[in-house]
C-alpha positions, 0 to 999 in steps of 0.5 A: 400382514397385507400390503394395504395394512402395512401402508396404513401402519407406516403412515402412523410413524416415520420409523421403518415398520417393515420393508418388503416382506418377500425374500427378493432384493431391497427396492432401490427407493428403500435402499437410497432412503436408508443410506440418506438417513444413515448419512444424516445420523452420522452428520448430526453426531459430528456437526457443530452447533452455531452458538451465535445463531442460537443466541440470536434466536433466543433474543431478547433472553440473555445467554451465558456460554460455557464448555465441558472438559471435552475440548473437541468433538473427537474427545467428546465422543471418546470420553463421555466422562469429560462431557459431564465435567464443567470446564473453567468458567466464571458463572454467577452465583445468582441462585435462580429458582429454575435454570435452562441449559442448552447443550449440543449433545449428540445432535447439533441439528436437534439443538438448532431446530428445536431448542429456541422454540422449546425455550420460548414456549417455556418462558410463556408458561413459566414467568420466572424464566423471562429475565433469566439467562439461558446457559449454552453449553458446548461439549455437553452430556446430560449431567453437565447440567448438574455441575452448571446448576450447582455452580449457579445455586439453581433450585432446578435445571432443565437441560435441553440436549440433542438426542442420539440420532436414529435412522428415522429422525436425526434432529430429536431434542431431549429435555431433562429436569433435575431438582437441587442439581449437584455433581454426582446425581444419578440419572434416576434423580431426573425426569426426561421428556424425549422425542421433541421434533416436528416429524411425528414427535412432541411439538415445542408447545407440547414439550413445554407444557409437559415440562412446566407440569413437571416443574410445578409438581417437583416444587410441590413434592421437592423432588424429581426422578423416580419420586415424580411420576409424569401424570400430565396426560396427553393434553399436557395441561398444567395442574390448578394451583 
């Protein structure tokens, strides 16, 4: 592939498509960029979400705060199972039809950069979320949303969570939709919308539109996961009622 072709291909994605094709030493600029992105990925994994700032960003939506049984970051990274278990808390049994949970996951920067924007976009598309508390979950793995949803009697849960950072994007958010959440569900029971970020990924609005489409269809068929195929299309338009 010629150098101009490589440049055109690289312009389409923030990922590393290819370094210098020759066998010579890596260019200093490429080496420094790699080291910077590697450091950003490591920092994202070990960083902590500023939950107070996130609550302010979500206002006027009310928030509830919970934590998993992974009581510190080192435990969270060593014991994924504890991140799926809900710690001691007193959640209301309010039976919301749809519940949004925001978990830190593996990237605090993703939560701080994307979660409030996606949540606000969801509220604009799904009116039932307007007065519904958002649950902020520390030390969370994806399946913690099942425990929270079951505890509150939720019909469905959307878990917004920081994705594992890569060497091109360290602040990517994932969203997982689960119908009838309960402890012990397999990952095949949920739908995922991933790569929500502002550097070539899904925008907040596009992610919310896709999630709203999935919510509408999940209610129609009474299921998520392998039973629900994402056919929202590139426009993310909601289906007609």
